N, CA, C and O atoms as a GROMACS GRO file, in nm:
protein
  456
    1MET      N    1  -0.258   1.416  -1.742
    1MET     CA    2  -0.258   1.331  -1.624
    1MET      C    3  -0.142   1.371  -1.535
    1MET      O    4  -0.030   1.388  -1.583
    2ASN      N    5  -0.167   1.385  -1.406
    2ASN     CA    6  -0.061   1.413  -1.310
    2ASN      C    7   0.022   1.288  -1.287
    2ASN      O    8  -0.028   1.176  -1.294
    3THR      N    9   0.150   1.309  -1.260
    3THR     CA   10   0.234   1.195  -1.229
    3THR      C   11   0.314   1.224  -1.103
    3THR      O   12   0.333   1.339  -1.065
    4LEU      N   13   0.359   1.120  -1.040
    4LEU     CA   14   0.443   1.130  -0.922
    4LEU      C   15   0.574   1.060  -0.949
    4LEU      O   16   0.606   0.959  -0.886
    5GLN      N   17   0.649   1.112  -1.043
    5GLN     CA   18   0.774   1.049  -1.080
    5GLN      C   19   0.869   1.050  -0.961
    5GLN      O   20   0.867   1.141  -0.878
    6LEU      N   21   0.951   0.950  -0.956
    6LEU     CA   22   1.048   0.927  -0.850
    6LEU      C   23   0.985   0.880  -0.720
    6LEU      O   24   1.055   0.869  -0.619
    7SER      N   25   0.855   0.852  -0.720
    7SER     CA   26   0.792   0.791  -0.604
    7SER      C   27   0.804   0.640  -0.620
    7SER      O   28   0.770   0.584  -0.724
    8ILE      N   29   0.851   0.577  -0.514
    8ILE     CA   30   0.868   0.432  -0.516
    8ILE      C   31   0.797   0.376  -0.392
    8ILE      O   32   0.820   0.422  -0.281
    9VAL      N   33   0.712   0.277  -0.414
    9VAL     CA   34   0.645   0.210  -0.303
    9VAL      C   35   0.677   0.062  -0.306
    9VAL      O   36   0.713   0.007  -0.411
   10HIS      N   37   0.664  -0.002  -0.192
   10HIS     CA   38   0.674  -0.147  -0.189
   10HIS      C   39   0.564  -0.202  -0.101
   10HIS      O   40   0.513  -0.136  -0.010
   11ARG      N   41   0.528  -0.324  -0.131
   11ARG     CA   42   0.422  -0.394  -0.059
   11ARG      C   43   0.477  -0.443   0.074
   11ARG      O   44   0.582  -0.507   0.078
   12LEU      N   45   0.406  -0.413   0.181
   12LEU     CA   46   0.446  -0.464   0.311
   12LEU      C   47   0.432  -0.617   0.310
   12LEU      O   48   0.338  -0.670   0.251
   13PRO      N   49   0.525  -0.686   0.374
   13PRO     CA   50   0.527  -0.833   0.363
   13PRO      C   51   0.409  -0.903   0.431
   13PRO      O   52   0.375  -1.015   0.393
   14GLN      N   53   0.348  -0.840   0.529
   14GLN     CA   54   0.238  -0.905   0.600
   14GLN      C   55   0.104  -0.860   0.542
   14GLN      O   56   0.095  -0.758   0.473
   15ARG      N   57   0.003  -0.937   0.571
   15ARG     CA   58  -0.133  -0.896   0.541
   15ARG      C   59  -0.190  -0.836   0.669
   15ARG      O   60  -0.150  -0.872   0.779
   16TYR      N   61  -0.284  -0.746   0.651
   16TYR     CA   62  -0.340  -0.673   0.764
   16TYR      C   63  -0.491  -0.680   0.763
   16TYR      O   64  -0.553  -0.722   0.665
   17ARG      N   65  -0.550  -0.637   0.874
   17ARG     CA   66  -0.695  -0.619   0.886
   17ARG      C   67  -0.717  -0.496   0.972
   17ARG      O   68  -0.628  -0.452   1.044
   18TRP      N   69  -0.838  -0.442   0.964
   18TRP     CA   70  -0.870  -0.327   1.048
   18TRP      C   71  -0.876  -0.372   1.193
   18TRP      O   72  -0.933  -0.476   1.223
   19LEU      N   73  -0.817  -0.294   1.281
   19LEU     CA   74  -0.823  -0.321   1.424
   19LEU      C   75  -0.967  -0.303   1.469
   19LEU      O   76  -1.032  -0.206   1.431
   20ALA      N   77  -1.016  -0.394   1.549
   20ALA     CA   78  -1.156  -0.389   1.594
   20ALA      C   79  -1.187  -0.252   1.652
   20ALA      O   80  -1.119  -0.203   1.743
   21GLY      N   81  -1.292  -0.190   1.600
   21GLY     CA   82  -1.336  -0.059   1.646
   21GLY      C   83  -1.263   0.058   1.583
   21GLY      O   84  -1.293   0.173   1.612
   22PHE      N   85  -1.166   0.030   1.495
   22PHE     CA   86  -1.087   0.136   1.434
   22PHE      C   87  -1.080   0.123   1.282
   22PHE      O   88  -0.978   0.157   1.222
   23ALA      N   89  -1.186   0.075   1.219
   23ALA     CA   90  -1.187   0.058   1.073
   23ALA      C   91  -1.156   0.191   1.005
   23ALA      O   92  -1.220   0.293   1.033
   24GLY      N   93  -1.059   0.188   0.916
   24GLY     CA   94  -1.019   0.307   0.844
   24GLY      C   95  -0.911   0.390   0.910
   24GLY      O   96  -0.860   0.484   0.850
   25SER      N   97  -0.875   0.354   1.035
   25SER     CA   98  -0.775   0.436   1.103
   25SER      C   99  -0.662   0.358   1.169
   25SER      O  100  -0.555   0.415   1.192
   26ARG      N  101  -0.681   0.231   1.200
   26ARG     CA  102  -0.574   0.151   1.261
   26ARG      C  103  -0.580   0.009   1.207
   26ARG      O  104  -0.688  -0.047   1.187
   27VAL      N  105  -0.462  -0.049   1.185
   27VAL     CA  106  -0.454  -0.185   1.132
   27VAL      C  107  -0.376  -0.273   1.228
   27VAL      O  108  -0.304  -0.225   1.316
   28GLU      N  109  -0.391  -0.403   1.209
   28GLU     CA  110  -0.311  -0.501   1.281
   28GLU      C  111  -0.275  -0.612   1.184
   28GLU      O  112  -0.353  -0.646   1.095
   29PRO      N  113  -0.156  -0.671   1.203
   29PRO     CA  114  -0.117  -0.782   1.114
   29PRO      C  115  -0.209  -0.902   1.136
   29PRO      O  116  -0.255  -0.927   1.248
   30ILE      N  117  -0.235  -0.973   1.030
   30ILE     CA  118  -0.312  -1.097   1.040
   30ILE      C  119  -0.212  -1.208   1.067
   30ILE      O  120  -0.113  -1.221   0.995
   31PRO      N  121  -0.236  -1.290   1.170
   31PRO     CA  122  -0.144  -1.402   1.195
   31PRO      C  123  -0.132  -1.490   1.072
   31PRO      O  124  -0.228  -1.507   0.997
   32GLN      N  125  -0.014  -1.546   1.051
   32GLN     CA  126   0.009  -1.626   0.930
   32GLN      C  127  -0.085  -1.743   0.918
   32GLN      O  128  -0.116  -1.788   0.807
   33ASN      N  129  -0.133  -1.795   1.030
   33ASN     CA  130  -0.227  -1.906   1.024
   33ASN      C  131  -0.371  -1.857   1.017
   33ASN      O  132  -0.465  -1.937   1.023
   34GLY      N  133  -0.389  -1.725   1.004
   34GLY     CA  134  -0.524  -1.667   0.997
   34GLY      C  135  -0.596  -1.707   0.870
   34GLY      O  136  -0.535  -1.721   0.764
   35GLN      N  137  -0.727  -1.726   0.880
   35GLN     CA  138  -0.808  -1.771   0.768
   35GLN      C  139  -0.887  -1.656   0.704
   35GLN      O  140  -0.955  -1.679   0.604
   36SER      N  141  -0.878  -1.534   0.758
   36SER     CA  142  -0.962  -1.424   0.713
   36SER      C  143  -0.911  -1.362   0.584
   36SER      O  144  -0.829  -1.269   0.588
   37ALA      N  145  -0.956  -1.412   0.471
   37ALA     CA  146  -0.912  -1.360   0.341
   37ALA      C  147  -1.004  -1.249   0.291
   37ALA      O  148  -0.962  -1.166   0.211
   38GLU      N  149  -1.130  -1.246   0.336
   38GLU     CA  150  -1.223  -1.149   0.282
   38GLU      C  151  -1.203  -1.008   0.338
   38GLU      O  152  -1.235  -0.911   0.270
   39ASN      N  153  -1.151  -0.994   0.458
   39ASN     CA  154  -1.126  -0.863   0.516
   39ASN      C  155  -0.977  -0.829   0.516
   39ASN      O  156  -0.931  -0.750   0.599
   40CYS      N  157  -0.904  -0.887   0.427
   40CYS     CA  158  -0.760  -0.873   0.421
   40CYS      C  159  -0.720  -0.743   0.351
   40CYS      O  160  -0.776  -0.707   0.248
   41LEU      N  161  -0.621  -0.675   0.409
   41LEU     CA  162  -0.569  -0.551   0.352
   41LEU      C  163  -0.424  -0.570   0.310
   41LEU      O  164  -0.350  -0.649   0.369
   42VAL      N  165  -0.385  -0.498   0.207
   42VAL     CA  166  -0.247  -0.495   0.160
   42VAL      C  167  -0.196  -0.354   0.186
   42VAL      O  168  -0.264  -0.256   0.157
   43GLY      N  169  -0.075  -0.345   0.242
   43GLY     CA  170  -0.017  -0.215   0.271
   43GLY      C  171   0.094  -0.181   0.175
   43GLY      O  172   0.175  -0.267   0.139
   44LEU      N  173   0.100  -0.055   0.134
   44LEU     CA  174   0.207  -0.004   0.049
   44LEU      C  175   0.279   0.106   0.125
   44LEU      O  176   0.218   0.199   0.178
   45LYS      N  177   0.411   0.094   0.128
   45LYS     CA  178   0.495   0.189   0.201
   45LYS      C  179   0.580   0.266   0.102
   45LYS      O  180   0.634   0.208   0.007
   46LEU      N  181   0.593   0.395   0.122
   46LEU     CA  182   0.673   0.480   0.036
   46LEU      C  183   0.821   0.461   0.069
   46LEU      O  184   0.862   0.478   0.183
   47LEU      N  185   0.899   0.424  -0.033
   47LEU     CA  186   1.043   0.406  -0.014
   47LEU      C  187   1.124   0.529  -0.050
   47LEU      O  188   1.233   0.550   0.002
   48SER      N  189   1.070   0.609  -0.139
   48SER     CA  190   1.150   0.716  -0.198
   48SER      C  191   1.156   0.843  -0.115
   48SER      O  192   1.232   0.934  -0.148
   49ASP      N  193   1.077   0.852  -0.010
   49ASP     CA  194   1.077   0.976   0.068
   49ASP      C  195   1.041   0.945   0.213
   49ASP      O  196   0.928   0.907   0.243
   50ASN      N  197   1.138   0.960   0.301
   50ASN     CA  198   1.114   0.933   0.443
   50ASN      C  199   1.092   1.061   0.522
   50ASN      O  200   1.095   1.057   0.645
   51SER      N  201   1.072   1.173   0.456
   51SER     CA  202   1.058   1.301   0.524
   51SER      C  203   0.912   1.335   0.546
   51SER      O  204   0.823   1.251   0.529
   52GLU      N  205   0.889   1.458   0.584
   52GLU     CA  206   0.753   1.506   0.604
   52GLU      C  207   0.672   1.506   0.474
   52GLU      O  208   0.549   1.507   0.477
   53ALA      N  209   0.741   1.505   0.361
   53ALA     CA  210   0.671   1.504   0.232
   53ALA      C  211   0.602   1.371   0.205
   53ALA      O  212   0.523   1.361   0.111
   54ALA      N  213   0.629   1.270   0.286
   54ALA     CA  214   0.569   1.138   0.265
   54ALA      C  215   0.417   1.143   0.280
   54ALA      O  216   0.346   1.079   0.202
   55TRP      N  217   0.366   1.216   0.377
   55TRP     CA  218   0.220   1.222   0.397
   55TRP      C  219   0.149   1.284   0.278
   55TRP      O  220   0.053   1.225   0.228
   56PRO      N  221   0.194   1.401   0.228
   56PRO     CA  222   0.126   1.456   0.109
   56PRO      C  223   0.139   1.366  -0.014
   56PRO      O  224   0.048   1.359  -0.096
   57THR      N  225   0.253   1.299  -0.027
   57THR     CA  226   0.270   1.207  -0.140
   57THR      C  227   0.172   1.093  -0.131
   57THR      O  228   0.110   1.055  -0.230
   58MET      N  229   0.156   1.036  -0.012
   58MET     CA  230   0.061   0.927   0.005
   58MET      C  231  -0.082   0.976  -0.020
   58MET      O  232  -0.165   0.901  -0.071
   59GLN      N  233  -0.110   1.099   0.016
   59GLN     CA  234  -0.243   1.156  -0.010
   59GLN      C  235  -0.268   1.163  -0.160
   59GLN      O  236  -0.379   1.133  -0.206
   60LYS      N  237  -0.168   1.200  -0.238
   60LYS     CA  238  -0.181   1.205  -0.384
   60LYS      C  239  -0.204   1.065  -0.441
   60LYS      O  240  -0.282   1.047  -0.534
   61LEU      N  241  -0.135   0.966  -0.385
   61LEU     CA  242  -0.155   0.828  -0.431
   61LEU      C  243  -0.298   0.783  -0.401
   61LEU      O  244  -0.361   0.718  -0.484
   62SER      N  245  -0.347   0.817  -0.284
   62SER     CA  246  -0.483   0.780  -0.247
   62SER      C  247  -0.584   0.846  -0.340
   62SER      O  248  -0.683   0.784  -0.379
   63LEU      N  249  -0.560   0.972  -0.376
   63LEU     CA  250  -0.650   1.042  -0.470
   63LEU      C  251  -0.647   0.977  -0.608
   63LEU      O  252  -0.750   0.969  -0.675
   64ALA      N  253  -0.530   0.930  -0.650
   64ALA     CA  254  -0.519   0.861  -0.779
   64ALA      C  255  -0.604   0.735  -0.779
   64ALA      O  256  -0.666   0.701  -0.880
   65LEU      N  257  -0.607   0.665  -0.666
   65LEU     CA  258  -0.689   0.544  -0.655
   65LEU      C  259  -0.837   0.578  -0.650
   65LEU      O  260  -0.921   0.505  -0.703
   66ARG      N  261  -0.869   0.688  -0.586
   66ARG     CA  262  -1.009   0.730  -0.578
   66ARG      C  263  -1.066   0.757  -0.717
   66ARG      O  264  -1.184   0.734  -0.743
   67ASP      N  265  -0.979   0.807  -0.807
   67ASP     CA  266  -1.022   0.834  -0.944
   67ASP      C  267  -1.075   0.710  -1.015
   67ASP      O  268  -1.160   0.721  -1.103
   68ILE      N  269  -1.026   0.593  -0.977
   68ILE     CA  270  -1.075   0.469  -1.038
   68ILE      C  271  -1.164   0.390  -0.941
   68ILE      O  272  -1.190   0.271  -0.960
   69GLU      N  273  -1.210   0.459  -0.836
   69GLU     CA  274  -1.304   0.404  -0.738
   69GLU      C  275  -1.247   0.286  -0.660
   69GLU      O  276  -1.319   0.190  -0.631
   70VAL      N  277  -1.118   0.293  -0.627
   70VAL     CA  278  -1.055   0.195  -0.538
   70VAL      C  279  -1.041   0.261  -0.402
   70VAL      O  280  -0.973   0.363  -0.388
   71ASP      N  281  -1.107   0.203  -0.302
   71ASP     CA  282  -1.099   0.257  -0.167
   71ASP      C  283  -0.961   0.233  -0.109
   71ASP      O  284  -0.902   0.126  -0.125
   72SER      N  285  -0.909   0.336  -0.041
   72SER     CA  286  -0.781   0.323   0.026
   72SER      C  287  -0.782   0.412   0.150
   72SER      O  288  -0.860   0.505   0.161
   73SER      N  289  -0.693   0.380   0.241
   73SER     CA  290  -0.676   0.460   0.362
   73SER      C  291  -0.528   0.475   0.390
   73SER      O  292  -0.450   0.382   0.369
   74ILE      N  293  -0.491   0.592   0.438
   74ILE     CA  294  -0.353   0.616   0.479
   74ILE      C  295  -0.350   0.604   0.630
   74ILE      O  296  -0.420   0.675   0.702
   75VAL      N  297  -0.268   0.511   0.677
   75VAL     CA  298  -0.260   0.482   0.820
   75VAL      C  299  -0.114   0.478   0.859
   75VAL      O  300  -0.030   0.426   0.785
   76GLU      N  301  -0.083   0.534   0.975
   76GLU     CA  302   0.054   0.526   1.024
   76GLU      C  303   0.081   0.382   1.069
   76GLU      O  304   0.008   0.325   1.149
   77CYS      N  305   0.187   0.327   1.016
   77CYS     CA  306   0.226   0.190   1.048
   77CYS      C  307   0.378   0.190   1.067
   77CYS      O  308   0.451   0.229   0.976
   78GLU      N  309   0.423   0.148   1.182
   78GLU     CA  310   0.565   0.148   1.216
   78GLU      C  311   0.625   0.288   1.200
   78GLU      O  312   0.739   0.303   1.155
   79GLY      N  313   0.548   0.389   1.238
   79GLY     CA  314   0.595   0.526   1.237
   79GLY      C  315   0.595   0.596   1.103
   79GLY      O  316   0.641   0.710   1.094
   80GLU      N  317   0.544   0.532   0.999
   80GLU     CA  318   0.543   0.592   0.865
   80GLU      C  319   0.404   0.578   0.804
   80GLU      O  320   0.330   0.485   0.836
   81PRO      N  321   0.369   0.671   0.713
   81PRO     CA  322   0.239   0.658   0.648
   81PRO      C  323   0.242   0.543   0.548
   81PRO      O  324   0.335   0.529   0.469
   82CYS      N  325   0.138   0.463   0.552
   82CYS     CA  326   0.123   0.351   0.459
   82CYS      C  327  -0.016   0.358   0.398
   82CYS      O  328  -0.112   0.400   0.463
   83LEU      N  329  -0.025   0.318   0.274
   83LEU     CA  330  -0.151   0.318   0.202
   83LEU      C  331  -0.206   0.176   0.204
   83LEU      O  332  -0.140   0.082   0.160
   84PHE      N  333  -0.327   0.160   0.255
   84PHE     CA  334  -0.388   0.027   0.264
   84PHE      C  335  -0.507   0.018   0.170
   84PHE      O  336  -0.591   0.108   0.163
   85VAL      N  337  -0.511  -0.094   0.096
   85VAL     CA  338  -0.621  -0.124   0.006
   85VAL      C  339  -0.668  -0.265   0.034
   85VAL      O  340  -0.594  -0.347   0.088
   86ASN      N  341  -0.792  -0.294  -0.003
   86ASN     CA  342  -0.842  -0.431   0.011
   86ASN      C  343  -0.761  -0.523  -0.078
   86ASN      O  344  -0.722  -0.484  -0.188
   87ARG      N  345  -0.738  -0.643  -0.033
   87ARG     CA  346  -0.656  -0.738  -0.108
   87ARG      C  347  -0.710  -0.760  -0.250
   87ARG      O  348  -0.632  -0.772  -0.344
   88GLN      N  349  -0.841  -0.766  -0.265
   88GLN     CA  350  -0.898  -0.790  -0.397
   88GLN      C  351  -0.878  -0.671  -0.491
   88GLN      O  352  -0.896  -0.685  -0.612
   89ASP      N  353  -0.841  -0.554  -0.438
   89ASP     CA  354  -0.816  -0.436  -0.520
   89ASP      C  355  -0.668  -0.413  -0.547
   89ASP      O  356  -0.632  -0.315  -0.612
   90GLU      N  357  -0.582  -0.501  -0.499
   90GLU     CA  358  -0.438  -0.480  -0.510
   90GLU      C  359  -0.392  -0.466  -0.655
   90GLU      O  360  -0.314  -0.376  -0.686
   91LEU      N  361  -0.437  -0.552  -0.743
   91LEU     CA  362  -0.394  -0.546  -0.882
   91LEU      C  363  -0.436  -0.414  -0.948
   91LEU      O  364  -0.355  -0.349  -1.014
   92ALA      N  365  -0.562  -0.375  -0.930
   92ALA     CA  366  -0.608  -0.249  -0.988
   92ALA      C  367  -0.531  -0.131  -0.929
   92ALA      O  368  -0.496  -0.037  -1.001
   93ALA      N  369  -0.504  -0.135  -0.799
   93ALA     CA  370  -0.432  -0.026  -0.733
   93ALA      C  371  -0.290  -0.014  -0.786
   93ALA      O  372  -0.245   0.096  -0.819
   94THR      N  373  -0.219  -0.125  -0.796
   94THR     CA  374  -0.080  -0.118  -0.844
   94THR      C  375  -0.074  -0.078  -0.990
   94THR      O  376   0.017  -0.005  -1.030
   95CYS      N  377  -0.168  -0.124  -1.070
   95CYS     CA  378  -0.171  -0.082  -1.212
   95CYS      C  379  -0.195   0.068  -1.222
   95CYS      O  380  -0.127   0.136  -1.299
   96ARG      N  381  -0.288   0.120  -1.145
   96ARG     CA  382  -0.317   0.264  -1.148
   96ARG      C  383  -0.194   0.344  -1.103
   96ARG      O  384  -0.160   0.445  -1.164
   97LEU      N  385  -0.129   0.299  -0.997
   97LEU     CA  386  -0.012   0.372  -0.948
   97LEU      C  387   0.102   0.369  -1.050
   97LEU      O  388   0.170   0.469  -1.069
   98LYS      N  389   0.121   0.255  -1.114
   98LYS     CA  390   0.224   0.247  -1.219
   98LYS      C  391   0.192   0.342  -1.334
   98LYS      O  392   0.281   0.410  -1.385
   99ASN      N  393   0.065   0.348  -1.374
   99ASN     CA  394   0.024   0.440  -1.480
   99ASN      C  395   0.037   0.586  -1.436
   99ASN      O  396   0.044   0.676  -1.520
  100PHE      N  397   0.040   0.608  -1.307
  100PHE     CA  398   0.052   0.742  -1.251
  100PHE      C  399   0.198   0.782  -1.234
  100PHE      O  400   0.227   0.893  -1.190
  101GLY      N  401   0.291   0.692  -1.270
  101GLY     CA  402   0.433   0.722  -1.263
  101GLY      C  403   0.503   0.673  -1.139
  101GLY      O  404   0.617   0.712  -1.113
  102VAL      N  405   0.438   0.589  -1.061
  102VAL     CA  406   0.496   0.537  -0.938
  102VAL      C  407   0.562   0.403  -0.967
  102VAL      O  408   0.504   0.317  -1.033
  103ALA      N  409   0.683   0.385  -0.917
  103ALA     CA  410   0.752   0.257  -0.931
  103ALA      C  411   0.710   0.167  -0.815
  103ALA      O  412   0.699   0.212  -0.701
  104ILE      N  413   0.687   0.040  -0.846
  104ILE     CA  414   0.650  -0.058  -0.744
  104ILE      C  415   0.770  -0.149  -0.724
  104ILE      O  416   0.806  -0.224  -0.815
  105ALA      N  417   0.832  -0.144  -0.608
  105ALA     CA  418   0.947  -0.229  -0.578
  105ALA      C  419   0.895  -0.369  -0.547
  105ALA      O  420   0.808  -0.386  -0.461
  106GLU      N  421   0.946  -0.465  -0.615
  106GLU     CA  422   0.905  -0.604  -0.597
  106GLU      C  423   1.014  -0.680  -0.522
  106GLU      O  424   1.133  -0.661  -0.549
  107SER      N  425   0.974  -0.764  -0.431
  107SER     CA  426   1.071  -0.850  -0.365
  107SER      C  427   1.083  -0.978  -0.445
  107SER      O  428   0.987  -1.023  -0.507
  108PHE      N  429   1.200  -1.036  -0.444
  108PHE     CA  430   1.220  -1.160  -0.517
  108PHE      C  431   1.322  -1.244  -0.442
  108PHE      O  432   1.400  -1.194  -0.361
  109SER      N  433   1.318  -1.374  -0.470
  109SER     CA  434   1.414  -1.464  -0.406
  109SER      C  435   1.523  -1.494  -0.508
  109SER      O  436   1.498  -1.507  -0.628
  110SER      N  437   1.642  -1.505  -0.458
  110SER     CA  438   1.754  -1.532  -0.545
  110SER      C  439   1.780  -1.682  -0.550
  110SER      O  440   1.827  -1.743  -0.454
  111THR      N  441   1.750  -1.740  -0.663
  111THR     CA  442   1.779  -1.881  -0.686
  111THR      C  443   1.866  -1.887  -0.810
  111THR      O  444   1.830  -1.949  -0.910
  112ASN      N  445   1.980  -1.823  -0.801
  112ASN     CA  446   2.071  -1.809  -0.912
  112ASN      C  447   2.134  -1.946  -0.945
  112ASN      O  448   2.205  -2.002  -0.862
  113PRO      N  449   2.109  -2.000  -1.065
  113PRO     CA  450   2.162  -2.132  -1.100
  113PRO      C  451   2.309  -2.125  -1.140
  113PRO      O  452   2.369  -2.229  -1.167
  114PHE      N  453   2.367  -2.008  -1.147
  114PHE     CA  454   2.506  -1.995  -1.194
  114PHE      C  455   2.606  -2.015  -1.084
  114PHE      O  456   2.726  -2.007  -1.108
   0.00000   0.00000   0.00000
């Protein structure tokens, strides 16, 4: 099995949807009060490489997801390549990427009782 060690991705904080007329190529954030859960996308951004190597790395991640039949698209978002998957496929996608050697950076809130 191929691995992408030292690749780190994190989940973009907003949910997205395909921009009307641009499915598969452009996304837009879903307003927080939006009700559209069925067409919701989750974006993953590469943290470990901000260079030109980011595009080929994201392509390899997309191929890893294709192996388990999870649809994904690489779309430029905020000037960087991001991997978008359907919200219902997020768990399968992150599990596959972890098994492929990719670290998933998780955000957390600090409620330190000490």
